[in-house]
N, C-alpha and C positions, 0 to 999 in steps of 0.2 A: 176821215178815218175815226171810227167809233172808239177805238182804244185810246186815242189822244184825249177825248173828253173824260174818260175814266181817270187817266193819269193827271190831267190838269185839275180835275175836281179833287183828287187825292192831295195835290199840292196845296190847295187852299186849306183843306182840313189840317194838313201838316203844319202850315204856318200858325194857325190858331193853337195847335198842340204845342208848338215851341214856346209860345207866349205863356200858356198855362204851366208848362214845365218849368220855365224860369221863375215864375211867381211862386211855384210850389217848393222848389228846392233851394231858393236863395237863403243862405244862412240856416239851412235846415238839414236834418239827417237824410242821407241819400237812400239807403236801403228801405227804411219804412215808407218813404214817399213812393219808391218804385213798387213795393209790394202792394200798398193800398191802391195806387192808381191802376195797377194791372188787375187787381181783383175787381174793381169797378168796371174796367174795360171788358174783362172776360164775362162778367155778369150781364153787361149791356148787350154784348154780342149774342150770348146764349139766349137771353130773353127775346131778342129780335128774331132769332131762328124759331123759337117756340111760337111767337106771335104770328109768324108767317107760315106755321105748320110745316116747317122744314125738318121733320124728324128723319127724313131720308138721308140727311147729312151723315148720320151714323152708319149708313150702309157702306160708305166708302172707307170705314175705319179699319182697314187691314193693317197688319203688323208693319209692312213696308211704309205705308203712309204715316203711321204713328211715329216710326223711326225717323222719317224725313222731317216731320214736324218737330221732333225732339231736338234734332241737330240744329234746326233753325232757332229754336228757343234758346239754346246755349249760345249760339253766335250773337243773336240779338241782345240777350241779357248782358253779355260781355261788352257789347257796343254801348248799351245804355248806362251801365255802371260807370264806364269811363266818361261818357258824355255828361251825365248828371254831376259827376265829381268836378268836371270842368265848369259847368254852369253854376255850380254852387258859389264860385268866387269870381269867375271871369265875367266881364260885361257881355250881354247877349249880342251886342253889335260886333263882338270879336268871335265868340264861341260858335255862333250859328253859321257864319260864313265859312269857318274852317271846316265844319261838317259838310257844307255844300260842295266842297272840293272833292268829296268822295268819288264822283263820277270819273274823275281823271284816273283814279286807282282802278275803277271798274273797267275802263278801257284797256289798261295794262293787263289785267287778269283775263279779260274776255279775249284778248288777242291770243294768249297762250292756250286757253282752254277751249274756246269756241271758234277760233279762226276769224274773229271780227277784226279785219285789218283796217286800221285808221288811214285815211288819206293824208296827204301832206298838210292840208289846211287843218285837219283834226290834230295832227302832231303839233302844229303851232299852237293850237288851242290848249293842248295839254301843258305846254311850256308856259302859256299865259296863266293858267290856273296856279301852277307852282310859283310863278313870279308874284302872284297875289299874296302868297305867304310872306315874301320879303317886304312887300309894301305894308302888310299888317305888322311886321316886326318893327318897321319905322314908326307906324302909328302907335304901337303899344309902348314904345319908349317914352312917349309924351305922357303916359299915365303910370309910369314907373313899372311897366311890365317888360321883363327881359324875355323876349319871345322864344329864344332858344334855350333858356335855362329855367323858365317857369314850369313847375310841375303841372299846373292846370292846363297850360297850353299843350303839353305833351299828352295829357289825358284827352283833350279835344282831338288831337291828331290820331291817337289810338282808337277813339270812338269812330272817327271817319274811316279808318282802315277796316274795322270790323263791320261797319255799315256797308262798305264795298263788298266784303266777303259775303254778307247777307244777300246783296243784290245778285251776285253770281250764283249763290245757292238757289235763289228764287227761280232763275232761268232753268236750272237743272230740274227743280221740283215740278214746275208747271209746264215746261216745254219739252224737256227730255223724258221725264217720267209721267207727264200728263196727269198729275195728281189733282183731285177735286178741290176747288178753291176754298169753299166753306168748311170742308172737313179739315183741311190743313190749318186754316186759321183758328178753328175751334181748339184743336189739340196743341197748336202752337201757343195759344194764349194760356191754356191750362198748364202747359209746360213752363211758361214764364212764371206763373204763380208759384209752382213747385220750386223752381230754381231760386227765386227771390226769397221764398220762405226758408229754404235751406241755408242760403247765405246769411239771412238775418239771424237764424238760429245759431249758426256758427259764430257770428259776431257777438251775440249775447253771451254765449259760453266763454268766449275770449274775454269779454268785459268782466264776467264774474270771476274768472281766473285772476284777473288783474285787480279785482276788488274795487274798481272805480269805473265810472262811465266817462269816456272822452267827451269833450265839449262838442266835437263834430258829430257825435251820435245822438244828441238831444233832438227829439222829434216834436214838432209843433203842427197841429192839424190846421189845414187851410182849405177853404171851399173850392179852390182851384184843383185840388188833388184828384177828385173824381173826374173832373173834366179832362185831365191828362189821359187817363185810360180810355175814356169814351171817345174822345176826338181821334185818338190813335187807332182805335178799333174801326171807326168809320173810314179813316184815311187808308188803312191797310186793306180793307175790303174793296175799296175803289181801285187801289193799286193792283191788288192780286187779280181782280176781274179784268183789268186792262192787260195785264201781263199774260193771262191765260189765253188771249187771242193768238192763234198760230202765226208764227213769223215775226212777232214783235221783237225788235232788237233790244236787248237788255241795256246796252250802253245808252241808247237814245231815251228809253223809258226812264232810266235812272236820272238822266240829266234833266228831263222835263219836270220830274217831281221835285228836283232841287231848286227850281225857281221859286219855291215857297220862301226862300231866304230873303227875297226882296220885300215881301209883305212883313216878314218877321223883323227885318232891319228897320223899316220905317215905323211900324207900330211899337216895336220894342224900345227904340230910342225915345219915343214919346212917353210911353207908360213908365219906363224906368229911369227917365231923366238922365240919360247918358250923355257924355261929353266927347269932344274930339271927333265929331261926326264927319267932318270934311275929309280928314285923312282916311278914316275907315271907309267912307263912301268911295274914295278913290281905289282902295284895295278891293272892295266889293265889285267895283266896276271892272277892274282887271280880271277878276275871277269870272264874272258873268260874260265878259268878252270871250274868254277862253271857252266857256260853256256854249256860247253861240257858235263858235267855230267848230266845236266838237259835234254839234247838231248838224252842221253842214256835211 
């Protein structure tokens, strides 16, 4: 099936994106990183369209399509703000697998909205995914992380929830409304830039009102920041192209894309010299076992 190649290729790009994201946001201000990386991603995608002579993308820019793209921008921006806040302090070997559990939430929402009824084995898979959370809580205690009271952990969970909402919205946009892929992605990325610029502006105004800059708002430029936006732009284009194929189940496509967490876990643990990997690997294995059952 051609769409599986699109989705798996997207997963590889998503893994590299996760690594660049952690390197960019670790002990760094979240909103400036989000804004800068998104500007580079939007510019890279726009230049790619120009180089390919795809000016026809603007022909599909009707008000409904722009509106659909704007809603996606808000959902994704919310997800990324929570996720980046989590990544700022949490080890990548904990934060990324939590986000990988989003497909379990996709299954729940897809059941109510689109009638995608999970089989018994898939139901067991969902329970396994959530059981992975408890294994992570056990692993986190050995690093002084109270899994159910740590604010960064809840940010990671919130990011996963809004990521699931984004996947459900993607199915509606591309399969129900049959919106053109490149047009949606272009206005989606422009919308992200506007959302992050607005949030950063409000944060600066709040900082001026307090007459001091919080330590968490101090921004440091890193060469990985442009890579974050560009890798995500490529990953999204591959994912949207696969999702636009008629009849692709959003629950399965979302799960396949999340297998990027394996690459992220292995490379991230090596690059960032993280510890307690055996316990985390067990938790990740439980989640991936659930993911495999869900794919069945």
